[in-house]
C-alpha positions as CSV (number, residue, x, y, z in Angstrom):
1,M,55.6,-21.1,-8.3
2,S,52.9,-22.8,-6.3
3,D,53.1,-25.8,-8.6
4,L,56.7,-26.4,-7.8
5,T,57.7,-28.5,-4.8
6,N,60.6,-27.4,-2.6
7,E,62.5,-30.3,-4.2
8,D,61.7,-29.0,-7.7
9,V,63.1,-25.6,-6.7
10,Y,66.3,-27.0,-5.3
11,G,66.7,-29.2,-8.3
12,L,66.4,-26.2,-10.7
13,I,68.9,-24.3,-8.6
14,D,71.4,-27.2,-8.7
15,T,71.0,-27.5,-12.5
16,A,71.4,-23.8,-13.0
17,I,74.6,-23.7,-10.9
18,D,75.8,-26.7,-12.9
19,F,75.3,-24.8,-16.2
20,K,77.1,-21.8,-14.7
21,N,80.0,-24.1,-13.8
22,G,80.3,-25.3,-17.4
23,K,77.7,-28.1,-17.8
24,K,76.8,-28.7,-21.5
25,S,73.5,-29.9,-22.9
26,E,72.4,-30.6,-26.4
27,I,68.8,-31.2,-25.5
28,G,67.7,-28.3,-27.6
29,Q,69.3,-29.5,-30.8
30,D,66.9,-29.4,-33.8
31,K,64.2,-27.8,-31.6
32,F,62.5,-24.4,-32.0
33,A,61.4,-21.9,-29.4
34,M,59.3,-18.8,-29.8
35,N,59.3,-16.0,-27.3
36,L,55.9,-14.3,-27.3
37,F,56.2,-11.1,-25.4
38,F,53.1,-8.9,-25.4
39,E,54.7,-6.5,-22.9
40,N,58.1,-4.7,-23.1
41,S,61.1,-6.6,-21.8
42,T,64.9,-6.4,-22.0
43,R,66.3,-8.8,-19.4
44,T,63.7,-11.6,-19.5
45,K,63.3,-11.8,-23.2
46,S,67.0,-11.6,-24.1
47,S,67.9,-13.9,-21.2
48,F,65.6,-16.6,-22.6
49,Q,67.0,-16.0,-26.1
50,V,70.6,-16.6,-24.9
51,A,69.5,-19.6,-22.8
52,E,67.8,-21.2,-25.8
53,M,70.8,-20.7,-28.0
54,K,73.1,-22.1,-25.4
55,L,70.9,-25.3,-25.4
56,G,71.2,-25.5,-29.1
57,M,67.7,-24.3,-29.9
58,K,66.7,-22.0,-32.8
59,E,64.4,-19.0,-32.1
60,I,61.4,-18.2,-34.3
61,A,61.2,-14.5,-34.4
62,F,58.0,-12.9,-32.9
63,E,57.0,-9.3,-32.5
64,A,53.6,-8.6,-31.0
65,S,53.2,-5.3,-32.9
66,T,53.5,-7.1,-36.3
67,S,51.7,-10.3,-35.4
68,S,48.2,-11.3,-36.2
69,T,47.1,-10.4,-32.7
70,T,46.8,-6.8,-34.1
71,K,44.1,-8.2,-36.4
72,G,42.1,-9.8,-33.6
73,E,43.7,-13.2,-33.3
74,S,43.4,-14.7,-29.8
75,L,46.3,-15.8,-27.7
76,Y,45.0,-19.3,-28.0
77,D,45.1,-19.3,-31.8
78,T,48.5,-17.6,-31.8
79,V,50.0,-20.4,-29.6
80,K,48.2,-23.1,-31.6
81,T,49.9,-21.6,-34.7
82,V,53.3,-21.7,-33.0
83,E,52.6,-25.4,-32.0
84,S,51.4,-26.3,-35.5
85,I,54.6,-25.0,-37.2
86,G,56.7,-27.2,-34.9
87,A,57.9,-25.1,-32.0
88,S,58.7,-27.1,-28.9
89,V,58.6,-24.2,-26.3
90,A,56.6,-21.0,-26.1
91,V,57.8,-18.5,-23.6
92,I,55.0,-16.0,-23.0
93,R,54.7,-12.7,-21.3
94,H,51.1,-11.3,-21.3
95,P,49.3,-8.5,-19.5
96,Q,46.5,-10.8,-18.5
97,D,46.7,-12.5,-15.1
98,K,46.8,-16.3,-15.4
99,Y,46.6,-16.2,-19.2
100,Y,48.1,-19.7,-19.2
101,E,45.0,-21.3,-17.7
102,E,43.1,-21.2,-21.0
103,L,46.1,-22.7,-22.8
104,I,46.9,-25.6,-20.6
105,N,43.3,-26.5,-20.1
106,N,43.0,-27.0,-23.9
107,N,45.5,-29.9,-24.1
108,M,48.1,-28.1,-26.1
109,N,51.1,-30.1,-27.4
110,I,53.7,-27.4,-26.7
111,H,55.6,-26.5,-23.6
112,I,54.6,-23.2,-22.0
113,I,56.9,-21.2,-19.8
114,N,55.5,-18.2,-18.1
115,G,57.6,-15.1,-18.7
116,G,55.3,-13.0,-16.6
117,D,51.5,-12.7,-16.4
118,G,49.9,-9.3,-15.6
119,T,50.4,-8.5,-11.9
120,G,50.4,-12.2,-11.1
121,Q,53.6,-14.2,-11.2
122,H,57.1,-14.1,-12.6
123,P,58.5,-17.6,-11.9
124,S,61.8,-17.3,-13.9
125,Q,62.7,-14.1,-12.0
126,S,61.8,-15.7,-8.7
127,L,63.9,-18.8,-9.4
128,L,67.0,-16.7,-10.5
129,D,66.6,-14.6,-7.3
130,L,66.5,-17.9,-5.3
131,M,69.6,-19.1,-7.1
132,T,71.5,-15.8,-6.3
133,I,70.5,-15.9,-2.6
134,Y,71.5,-19.6,-2.4
135,E,74.9,-19.0,-3.9
136,H,75.6,-16.4,-1.3
137,Y,74.1,-18.0,1.8
138,G,73.8,-21.7,1.0
139,H,70.3,-21.9,2.5
140,F,67.0,-20.1,2.9
141,D,65.8,-21.3,6.3
142,G,65.9,-18.5,8.9
143,L,67.0,-15.8,6.5
144,K,65.3,-12.4,6.9
145,V,64.1,-11.0,3.5
146,G,62.6,-7.5,3.1
147,I,60.7,-6.6,-0.1
148,I,60.3,-2.8,-0.6
149,G,58.3,-1.0,-3.2
150,D,55.2,-1.4,-5.4
151,L,54.1,-4.7,-3.9
152,S,50.5,-4.8,-5.2
153,H,51.5,-4.4,-8.9
154,S,54.6,-6.6,-8.8
155,R,54.5,-10.2,-10.0
156,V,58.1,-10.6,-8.6
157,A,56.8,-9.7,-5.1
158,H,54.0,-12.2,-5.4
159,S,56.2,-15.0,-6.5
160,N,59.1,-14.3,-4.1
161,A,57.0,-13.8,-1.0
162,E,55.2,-17.1,-1.5
163,I,58.2,-19.3,-2.3
164,L,60.7,-17.7,0.2
165,T,58.2,-18.2,3.0
166,R,57.7,-21.8,2.0
167,L,61.5,-22.4,2.0
168,G,61.8,-21.1,5.5
169,A,62.7,-17.5,5.2
170,E,61.0,-14.7,7.2
171,V,59.6,-12.1,4.7
172,S,58.8,-8.5,5.7
173,F,57.7,-5.6,3.6
174,G,58.2,-1.9,3.0
175,G,56.7,0.9,0.9
176,L,53.4,2.7,0.7
177,D,50.8,1.4,3.1
178,S,48.3,1.2,0.3
179,W,50.5,-1.4,-1.5
180,Y,50.6,-3.6,1.6
181,T,47.5,-5.6,0.7
182,D,45.8,-8.5,2.5
183,E,47.9,-11.0,0.6
184,F,51.2,-9.5,2.0
185,Q,49.7,-8.9,5.5
186,G,49.1,-12.6,5.7
187,I,52.8,-13.3,5.1
188,G,54.8,-10.7,7.1
189,S,55.0,-7.4,8.8
190,H,55.3,-3.9,7.3
191,M,58.3,-2.0,8.5
192,S,60.1,1.3,7.8
193,V,63.0,1.1,5.3
194,D,65.5,2.0,8.0
195,E,64.3,-0.9,10.1
196,L,64.5,-3.3,7.1
197,C,68.0,-2.2,6.3
198,Q,69.2,-2.8,9.8
199,E,67.5,-6.2,10.3
200,M,67.3,-8.0,6.9
201,D,69.8,-10.4,5.3
202,V,68.3,-9.6,1.9
203,V,66.7,-6.4,0.7
204,M,64.8,-6.6,-2.5
205,L,63.8,-3.4,-4.1
206,L,61.0,-3.0,-6.6
207,R,60.4,-0.2,-9.1
208,V,57.2,1.8,-9.0
209,Q,55.1,0.5,-11.9
210,H,53.7,3.8,-13.2
211,E,52.1,2.0,-16.2
212,R,49.8,0.2,-13.8
213,L,49.0,3.1,-11.5
214,S,45.8,5.2,-11.9
215,S,46.1,8.7,-13.4
216,E,45.5,10.2,-10.0
217,E,48.2,8.1,-8.4
218,N,50.7,9.1,-11.0
219,Q,49.7,12.8,-10.7
220,N,50.2,12.8,-7.0
221,F,53.5,10.8,-7.1
222,S,56.7,12.7,-6.2
223,K,60.0,11.0,-7.1
224,E,61.8,13.0,-4.5
225,D,59.4,12.3,-1.7
226,Y,59.4,8.6,-2.5
227,F,63.2,8.3,-2.6
228,N,63.6,10.2,0.7
229,T,61.1,7.8,2.4
230,Y,61.5,4.5,0.7
231,G,64.7,4.7,-1.5
232,M,67.9,3.0,-1.0
233,D,70.9,5.3,-0.6
234,M,74.4,4.8,0.8
235,R,73.3,6.0,4.2
236,R,70.9,3.1,4.4
237,V,73.5,0.7,2.8
238,E,75.8,1.4,5.7
239,M,73.0,0.4,8.1
240,M,73.0,-3.1,6.6
241,K,74.7,-6.2,8.0
242,P,78.2,-6.8,6.6
243,D,77.2,-9.7,4.4
244,A,73.7,-8.5,3.5
245,M,72.5,-8.4,-0.1
246,I,70.7,-5.8,-2.2
247,M,68.6,-7.2,-5.0
248,H,66.4,-5.7,-7.7
249,P,64.6,-7.4,-10.7
250,A,65.2,-4.3,-12.8
251,P,64.7,-2.2,-14.7
252,V,66.0,0.1,-12.0
253,N,64.8,3.7,-11.8
254,R,67.8,5.5,-10.4
255,G,67.0,8.2,-8.0
256,V,63.5,6.8,-7.3
257,E,63.8,3.5,-5.5
258,I,67.6,3.3,-5.6
259,A,70.5,5.8,-5.7
260,D,72.9,5.8,-8.6
261,D,75.9,4.9,-6.4
262,V,74.0,1.9,-4.8
263,V,73.3,0.1,-8.0
264,E,76.9,-1.3,-8.2
265,C,78.0,-1.0,-4.6
266,N,79.7,-3.9,-2.8
267,K,76.4,-5.2,-1.4
268,S,74.5,-5.0,-4.7
269,Y,73.7,-8.2,-6.6
270,I,71.6,-6.6,-9.3
271,F,73.9,-7.5,-12.2
272,P,74.8,-11.0,-10.9
273,Q,71.1,-11.6,-10.8
274,M,71.0,-10.9,-14.6
275,T,73.9,-13.3,-15.2
276,N,72.2,-16.0,-13.2
277,G,69.0,-15.5,-15.2
278,V,70.5,-17.1,-18.3
279,Y,71.5,-20.2,-16.3
280,M,68.3,-20.5,-14.5
281,R,66.3,-20.2,-17.7
282,M,68.5,-22.9,-19.2
283,A,67.5,-25.1,-16.3
284,M,63.8,-24.3,-16.8
285,I,63.9,-25.1,-20.5
286,E,65.8,-28.3,-19.9
287,A,63.3,-29.3,-17.3
288,V,60.3,-29.0,-19.7
289,L,62.2,-30.7,-22.5
290,E,63.4,-33.5,-20.3
291,G,59.8,-33.9,-19.2
292,A,58.8,-34.2,-22.9
293,K,61.5,-37.0,-23.3
294,I,60.2,-38.9,-20.3
295,D,56.6,-38.4,-21.3
296,S,57.1,-39.7,-24.8
297,E,58.9,-42.7,-23.5
298,T,56.0,-43.6,-21.2
299,N,53.3,-42.5,-23.7
300,Q,51.8,-40.0,-21.2
301,E,50.6,-36.5,-21.8
302,R,53.4,-34.5,-23.4
303,Q,52.9,-31.2,-21.7
304,A,55.2,-29.7,-19.1
305,V,54.4,-26.3,-17.7
306,L,56.2,-24.0,-15.4
307,R,53.7,-21.4,-14.3
């Protein structure tokens, strides 16, 4: 997200909204995409697949568990293979933070879109969140946004806190004190969930990422205690401003960070976020492919990267 200017962000939002309103594009005709997901995913992977098909692209199937990475092949060699067989775009989710640096520093001739790197960044989720907020409010400047949950392990929290602040929003945080690290302390204050619900225009909930917690942390974790202290229930929904938004990147853990009846309440934008994900990912793919078209015309380097 740090590589995108504010103008880039607004441009992607505008394009995604155009796609949502019926814009057609054949930029993906006769082009191939491969979605290399080395971590489990439902929304991001399927959303990119639908976005690629809507743009006319064909997907080359890839499953990490049956790929040559199980034989010791490096990510670099896997992506070079994808490039060599003619794919134009590789969407990659990988457990290593900043995995893309090795790839883009080796002058690859394929467009790389980051589908999530370790606990680092999640640009497509961040952009679809921005689109959803912009559709509701029409601006970011002056909005109060609260991010509640497992901050330190969340790539969504890292991406959104950075870009929302840059766009003029005031970002605050909630959740366990131990998750409120120096990075977030430098951005905004830590508040109780009740305070956040009363004051925020947007409340973003995050799931607890048990797969990234230590054995001791998981042993000592109580779903009931967490929900009572940090969870979103209807009592807290009723504290919120009339036009406030509840957001969540999903998957949701019902009864942990959010109550069952809150998931689809009138303030929840969780499923609209998923709908917007297809259109934003169409905009991202079009952006890198349009970059390829421009680069080929001017004989410049043919690599566009959203990371």
